[in-house]
N, C-alpha and C positions, 0 to 999 in steps of 0.2 A: 503493499499500499503506500510505497514511496511517492507515487504519482499523486495520490490523494493528499499526503502531507505537503508535498510541494505546492499544489494548488491551494491549500489553506494558507500557506506562508505568502503566496503571491497576492492573494486577496486581503490578507492581514496587513501587508506592507504596501498595498495599493494606495495611490494619492487620493483615491475616492473614499477610503475608510477613515472615519474620524472618531476619536475617543468621545464618549458621552458627555464628559466635562466641557468639551469644546462647543458642543451643540446647545447644551442648556446647563451651565455651571450650577445654577441654584437648585436644579432637579436632582443633582447627585449628592446626597448627604445621608446621614444616618436615619433621620426621620423618614426620608423617602424609601430607604432600604427596608425599614420596618414595615411600612405599608405594603411594599411589594412582597415581603415574606408572608404577610397575613393573607394577601390576595392569592398567592400561589397555594398556600395551604388549603384555602377554601376551594379553589379549582381542583386540587388533588382529590379532595373529598367528593366533590361532584363527579370526577372522572370515574372513581371506583364504582359508582352506581349508574354509569352511563350504559346505553345499549351495547356499545362496543365492548365494554369490560365485561358486561353480562355474557355476551357471545363467547369472549375468550374463556370464561369459566365454564361454558357449556361443552358439548361435544363436537365442536366444529373443527375445521382443518388445523387451525393454529394450535388448539389444545391437543389434537392427536400428534402434532409435531413435538410439542413440549414433553409429551409422555413417551415418545419414541415409537408410537404406533405407526406413524407415517414418516418414512425416511426422507431426509433432505437430499436433493440432487446437487452435487458440487462440480465444478469444472475449473480447469487452470487456463482455458483458452478464453481470455477476456482482455479488454482493453479499456482503461479509464479515459474518458475525454471530458475536457472542460473549457468553456470559453476563456478568452483573455479578460481579466478585470478592466483592462483599458477600453473595452468595448463600450462601456457606458459613457465615455467621454468623447467618442469619435464623432466628428461633425459630418462625415460622409460615410455611407455604407461601405464597409471594407470586409469583403469575404474572408480575408485572412484571420480576422477576429472572431468570426462565428465558427469556432472549431467543431462544435457539436453538429451544426447543420452540414458543414463540409464533410464530416465523417459519415453522416447518414446518407448522403446523396449517392455515393458509389455502391453501398449496400443495397439501396432500393433499386438502382439502375441495373444491378446484376441479377435481379430476380428472374428465375427461369419459368416458374409456375404460378406462384402466388405470394401476395403481400397482405398483411394485416396491419392495420393502424389503429391504435387506441389513443385518442387524443381529446380530453375534456373541452379544451378550446381548439376548434378546428376551423381555421380561415385560410383555406389553401391559396387563395389568389389565382389570377389567370394562368400563371406559368405552371403551378403545381397541379392545377385542375387539368390542364391539357396533357401533362405528363402522366397523371394517373389514368386519364381517358385513353392515352395512346397504349399504355400497358394492358388495360382491359381489352382494347381493340385488337391487340396482338394475341389474344386468347389466355391471358393471365387472369387469374382471379385476384381482384383488388377489392378489399373490404375495409371499411372505416366505422369505427364505433366512436360515437361522440355524445355529448349531452343533448337532450331534447330542450326546447325552450323552457318548459316548466322545471326542468332540472338544472338549467344552467344559471350560476349565480351572477352572470354578467350579460344582461339582455343584449347590450350592444354587440357582444362577441356573436351571439347567435344570429343577429341581424347580418353581420359580416359573412357568416357561414351560409346563411340562407340564399345569398345572392348567387352562390355557385352550385346550389343543390341540384337544380334542374340539369345543368350541363354536366355534372358528374353522373347523375342517373342516366342521362341520355348516352353518355359515353360508355356505360357499362359498369360503372363503379357501384358497388353494393354498399348501401349506407344503413346503419342502425343507430337509432337515437334512443338513449337510455332515459327511462322515466324515473322520478324519485322513488326512493325505497318506501316512503310513506308520507302522506300529507302533502300540502301544496309546496311548490317550490319557492324559494326565497330569492327572487331575482331583483336586481337593482343595477343601475349603471356604474356604481362604484364597487360592486362585488360583495360577497359575504361568504360564509362557510357552508352554504346550503346545497352546493352541488352534489349530485349523487355519485358522479364519476370523477375520480382524481388520478387514477393511474395514467402514465404517458409510457407507451411502449409500441415497438414495431417488431414484426416478425416476418421473415423472409424464407420462403421454401421449406418451412419446418425445420430449418437448420441453424439460422442465425437470428439473433434478437437484440434489441436495444431496450433498456429500461433506464429512465431518468427523470429530469425535470422538464424536458423539452416538448412543448406543444407544437403541433404543426400550424403555426400562425405567424404573421410578421412580428409580433411582439417578442416571441421567443427567438426568432431568427435575428432581429436587428437591435433590440433594446435590452432585454433581460440577459443576465449572465447565467447560462445553463450548464449543466454537467450530467453525465450518465455513464452507463457501462455497456460497451458492445461485446456480446457474448457469442462464441461459435460453439454450440452444443445442441444436438438434435433432441435430446430428452427434454431440456429446459424449453426449447422452442415449441416443441409439441404441447408441453404442459400449459404454456401461455396461450397457444393457439386454440386450445380446447374450448376456450370461451366461445368462439364462433361456431364450434361444432355443437355446443349447447343451443345456440340460436337456431341452427339448422334443424335440430330435433324439435324445437318448440314450433317452428314454422311447419314442419311435416305434421305435427300433432294438430295444429290449428286447421291445416288443409284437410286433413282426414275428417275432422268434425264438421267441416263445411260441406264436404262431399257426402 
């Protein structure tokens, strides 16, 4: 994990990183620290009773991993990639600083049979839309899972995605929009924690995958500093790609009921 450590040091020492005292000298003191500790303690208590914590205590996949009932899959074939912290200060779009995006392009372009994209914020733009449609037109399976409008915590992002939806579908790209796990979505222009889907991942040919912080949208490409892991492992790729197999099974079930 030397690459991860080096990346941390690069961001820590970046000219864009400031000590809290510089940002607000009066806010960093003993009284403020005490208030923060009390707040964190309250949040920790709330977290113990959350739906997520309850699920972990139940018999789900995570619990089976903890007990050893479900074995973990490990691999040594991986590469950690991270954007340059100077990316946030660039005045012009410089591809050399979007390391994550640059690393993903050849992986996607090398796809022989199928590509699966999981991106909560999905705003492909004209170039990516055309590229995905070309892949589908060449007979490759191209699938995208993103948030539906009601699940998206940034309504403006869904508006950006909706502009390209018809062109993607017409080009043969298969789209899935995830609905919230329960209750109405919590959408706003500023965002919130209400989105149902948070995972960002790419799977190519059931052999290679990427998992990280990168959304397939202009903000991740040009503004945010993103990072993630490129992995070459068929077992892990199949595990992640199984999400779409579940969709296929559900579609088949619904079709059977309709017939």
